[in-house]
N, C-alpha and C positions, 0 to 999 in steps of 0.2 A: 504494500500500500504506500503510495507516495505521501510525503510529509504533509502536503496541503489538503489531502483528502480527509473528509470527516467520515467517521464510521456511520453506517446506516443500520437501522433495525430490520428485523425480518419482515415486517409489514411493508416497508418501503422496497426492500429487495424483491419480495414477491410481486409487488406492483410493477417494478421495472422489468422483471423477467416476463411477466405476462404480456407486456406491451409487444414483445417479440414473437408471441405465439398466436396462432390462429386456433384458439381453443374450440373444442367441439362439444355439441350436445350428445346425450346418449344415443339418439336416433342417428345422428351423423356418424358417431363412432361405429354403430352397428352397420351402417351403409359402407363405411370405409373397409370394415372387415369383410363384408360380402363382396366387395370389389377387389379383394386380394391384399388389402392392407393388413397390418399387424397390430393386434391389441396386446399390450404388455401389462400384466398385473403385478405390481410391486408391493402389494399388501403383505404384511407379515403373516406367518402360518396360522396364528391363532384367529385372525380375522377371516382368513380363507376357510378355516374349519368351521367357524361359527356361522358365516354368512353364505358360503358356497363359492362357486367359481363361474366365470363367464365361459361358456363353451367355446373352445378354439383359441382362447387367449393363452399366450406364452407367459408362464409364471417365472419371474426372475426376482430374486431378493434385491432390494434396493442397493445393497453394498456390492452387488455383482453386475449391476445394470450396464455400465459403460463397457466392461470387459465382454459381456455376452452379446451386446448389440453393435459393437464396432465391426463393420464389415471387413476391416483389414486386420482385426485382432486374432491372435492365435487361440483365444478361448471363446471365440464367437459361437453363438447358437446357429444351427443350420438355417433358421428362419431369417437371420441377419444377412440378407442377400445383396444389399447394396445401399449406397447413400441416398438413393431416390425412393426407397421404400416408405410408403405412408405408414407412420407409426404413431399409435395413440397410447400414451402411458396412463395407467389407471391406478390410483391409490384409493384409500377409503373414502375421502371426502373432497378430493381435488386440490389439496395444498401441496403436499410433497411431490405430487406428479408434475406440477408446474416447474419446480426446481429441477426435477429429473429430466423433463423434456428439454429444458434449456441446456442442460449438460450434454444431452445427446446432440443437440444442434451444434455445440462447440466441437463435437467429433465429426461434423459434416453431414449429419442426418438432417438435411434441410427441411424435410416434411414432418419432423417429429413435433408432436403437440401433446396435449393432455385433455382429459375428459372433465368438463365443468361438473363439479359435484361428486366426481369419482364413482366408485362402485355403488354407493348409496343412491345416487341419482339414476344409475343404470337400472338398479332393482326397482326403484320407485316408478320408473317409466314402464315397467312391466316387460322388460327385455329378458331374454333367456338367462337363467341361472340354474346351475346344477349343484346338488349337494356333494360334499366331499365324502369319500369312502374311508 
């Protein structure tokens, strides 16, 4: 951090990050997945067990996200096919996913974004959810 820069709080950081994202609604996220885009669920295990999963979503723990989605990375998931892949990051309520999507954009995933309201908005919209086993 440069000497002249003032620290910012998380609310301001989140606001700044979101200015660079084309955040999507649950229905838009569903449509992106139907068109071949990738939904990425970064919720921690206890939330997935409690609330269920979005069918077809790639589950990646937040601390592994950049390694698994970097198309050039040695630890990438097979689904991380390129920098042009439409990627929607989903957390529980749509906060951590904004920061995660911004991080993916820094890796060159220019279409990375997140779901407004997160998994809870997806479920409230009546979109598909499956129970964990």
